[in-house]
N, C-alpha and C positions, 0 to 999 in steps of 0.2 A: 943155446946155441948163439954163435958168437960171430960177427961179421964172415970170418974167415973161415968158418964151420959149415957153412949152410951148402951142402952137396944135393945138386938139384933134382940129380934120382932118385937118391932117400929120401928126399923132403916129396917128389912125386908117387912113390910107391908108400909113403908113410899115408896120403891123400887117397891114394888109388884102395889103400886095405880097408878104408871106411865104406860101408855099406850104406851111404849117404841118397839113398831112396825117398823122392818127394813125398811126403812131408819131414821125413826122419832123418835128422843132420850125423846121427852116431858117431859126432865127437870131431868130425871134418873141420867145424869152425875151432874148435880149440885149437887142433892142430894147426892152422892157421895162425892163431892168435899167438901160439906158442912162441911161431917164427916172427912175428911183425915184433910185437914190443921187444925184444931184443936188439932189433932194428932202429928202437925211438918212435916205435908210431903207439898212441895212444890208439886204443881198441875199447869197442861197446858194441853191445849186444841189441838189435833193432829187431824185436816180434815185430809180422807181419802176419795177421790170421793164425793160420798154424805153421807157416815157416820161420824160421830165426835166419835172422841176417848180420853180418859182422859188417861194423864198418869201422874201416882203422884211418888214421889222419895222423900225419908227421908233421909238426909245426903249427902253425898259426897263421903265418900270413901267403901272401901270393907272390909269383903267378901260382898257380896248383896245375898239380897233374893229376888227373883220376884214373885210376884203371878200376873195370866192373868186370867181375866172374862170377860162376858159380860152383860151388863144390856139389849139388846134386844132380842125380843121374835117373836115368829111365830103368824101370826094371828090367835085370839080365836076362827074361826070358828062361828056357828052358837050361839050366845050368849043365847040366850033359851035350848039349849042343856045345859048348865052348871047349877051344884046344885047351885052354888056360883056364881058369880057374877066374869068374868075373872080379871079385874083389883080392883074387890071388898078388896081383903086382907083382907078379913073374916078368924077369927080364931073360929072354929068349934069342940068340943070335944078336943081341945089341940092340933089342928093342922091348919095348916095357910094354907089358900086356893088362888089360884090368880096365872096367868099366868107367870112364873118367880120363883115361891115358892119354889121349888125343882132344877129348872136349869134356870138361876144361880144365881138370886137374892138372895135366902136363903143363898148360899155358900158364895156369898158378903157378905152380913151380918154378918156371923159367924166368916168371916175371919177378917172383918176390928174390930169385938168385942171383936178378940182373941187379935189382935196385940194393941187393948187399955188397955184391963186388962193385958198384958205383961210389955205395958210400965208407966202404972199407978205401979203395984208391983216392977218395977224394979228402977223408978224413974229417967227416962232416962231423959236428958234435950233436951229441943225441940232444934234440929241443926239449924243453919243458914241456910235462905235459898239458894240453888242452882242455 
């Protein structure tokens, strides 16, 4: 993935497709890491009890901007009650459906795509790993 190729909808769909019901990550953090590292972020995993976390940092100097989010979701309940599969990441009538689409996988995808766009426009060099 390059700065110019981060498609926010496809990235959100990739996150929604991961059945990351707490405490199981189901690869969601790997999807995040694969998007952030090409943008110059140094990523590391931070396990807390049963839950894995991803800490990503770009550069080592201040000022700092911190974005905190989560890729875990609550159980979907009875899947037969869903109009669209909870982890299908289907797009219908211009809307993305699935667990985490609104809270918070969609938000994470939007933030990451915005960072990629800013970095591409500003032509910031990738910092040294910290």
